[in-house]
VOMI-600976 format. One record per residue (C-alpha): chain; x, y, z; residue number from 1. Coordinates in pm, 1 decimal. Layout:
REM VOMI-600976
ATOM  ch         x         y         z    i
ATOM   A         X         Y         Z  NUM
...
REM end
This chain:
REM VOMI-600976
ATOM  ch         x         y         z    i
ATOM   A    2254.5    2067.2    1238.2    1
ATOM   A    1925.5    2047.6    1328.9    2
ATOM   A    1587.0    2008.2    1065.8    3
ATOM   A    1300.1    2222.0    1106.3    4
ATOM   A     976.6    2205.5     863.7    5
ATOM   A     798.9    2562.5     888.5    6
ATOM   A     425.8    2645.7     703.2    7
ATOM   A     356.7    2940.8     593.6    8
ATOM   A     -46.0    3022.9     643.9    9
ATOM   A    -267.3    3216.5     449.5   10
ATOM   A    -137.3    3521.4     217.7   11
ATOM   A     202.2    3376.0     382.8   12
ATOM   A     230.5    3121.6      64.8   13
ATOM   A     194.3    3330.4    -193.1   14
ATOM   A     459.8    3556.8     -10.1   15
ATOM   A     667.7    3270.5      -8.2   16
ATOM   A     573.5    3128.3    -349.5   17
ATOM   A     511.4    2717.9    -147.5   18
ATOM   A     343.1    2619.9     149.1   19
ATOM   A     627.1    2509.4     367.4   20
ATOM   A    1018.7    2454.2     349.6   21
ATOM   A    1241.6    2277.9     545.3   22
ATOM   A    1539.2    2484.3     720.5   23
ATOM   A    1852.6    2321.6     894.9   24
ATOM   A    1972.8    2533.1    1148.6   25
ATOM   A    2204.4    2496.0    1471.5   26
ATOM   A    2154.5    2237.0    1742.8   27
ATOM   A    1977.0    2540.1    2056.7   28
ATOM   A    1891.9    2765.1    1800.2   29
ATOM   A    1567.0    2990.4    1836.2   30
ATOM   A    1292.7    3066.9    1703.3   31
ATOM   A    1457.8    3418.4    1587.9   32
ATOM   A    1726.8    3284.3    1374.1   33
ATOM   A    1520.0    3078.2    1206.8   34
ATOM   A    1290.4    3430.5    1128.8   35
ATOM   A    1651.9    3558.7    1011.2   36
ATOM   A    1729.3    3243.1     737.4   37
ATOM   A    1343.4    3278.4     676.4   38
ATOM   A    1338.9    3594.1     526.7   39
ATOM   A    1660.1    3557.4     376.5   40
ATOM   A    1537.2    3280.6     112.0   41
ATOM   A    1196.7    3434.1      99.2   42
ATOM   A    1280.8    3860.3     123.4   43
ATOM   A     891.4    3913.7      -0.5   44
ATOM   A     779.9    3827.8     362.7   45
ATOM   A    1086.4    4125.1     511.4   46
ATOM   A     748.4    4362.2     578.2   47
ATOM   A     551.2    4158.6     816.7   48
ATOM   A     785.5    4029.7    1051.4   49
ATOM   A     739.2    4208.4    1301.9   50
ATOM   A     385.6    4126.4    1261.0   51
ATOM   A     389.9    3685.7    1175.9   52
ATOM   A     287.7    3468.0    1471.6   53
ATOM   A     462.8    3162.0    1508.1   54
ATOM   A     366.0    2855.0    1643.1   55
ATOM   A     619.3    2573.9    1702.7   56
ATOM   A     370.7    2251.9    1694.1   57
ATOM   A      33.2    2395.5    1862.0   58
ATOM   A     108.9    2714.0    2045.4   59
ATOM   A     229.4    3023.3    1943.6   60
ATOM   A     587.3    3065.7    2073.1   61
ATOM   A     826.2    3392.0    2195.7   62
ATOM   A    1158.0    3486.1    1926.9   63
ATOM   A    1337.6    3326.8    2241.4   64
ATOM   A    1255.7    2952.0    2188.9   65
ATOM   A    1462.6    2667.8    2137.3   66
ATOM   A    1397.2    2467.8    1838.9   67
ATOM   A    1450.4    2107.2    1880.1   68
ATOM   A    1507.8    1860.9    1541.1   69
ATOM   A    1176.2    1734.2    1392.1   70
ATOM   A     991.4    2045.3    1508.0   71
ATOM   A     727.0    2169.2    1290.4   72
ATOM   A     709.9    2549.7    1272.6   73
ATOM   A     404.9    2747.6    1146.2   74
ATOM   A     356.8    3117.8    1043.8   75
ATOM   A      68.0    3294.8    1050.3   76
ATOM   A      -0.7    3653.6     955.7   77
ATOM   A    -201.4    3888.9    1196.9   78
ATOM   A    -536.2    3811.8    1330.8   79
ATOM   A    -808.7    4003.7    1157.1   80
ATOM   A   -1130.6    3975.5    1299.7   81
ATOM   A   -1442.4    4204.8    1160.0   82
REM end
């Protein structure tokens, strides 16, 4: 298993009930598989799953991005402007 740290930003912190979590996934797992685990653990986030912005390190990534041990994943709600 590899370990990934997930940080929740903005109101995602409230939905998760915590600012971050450390999760374990199988080697070679993709963001989509991590996201399924996150939504299982934090079901209040499910309504937002199609509009989440996901970054690994400092770059936004797609669901098929392969994770590595020690990656830092950040979840952001949709950007709003005004």
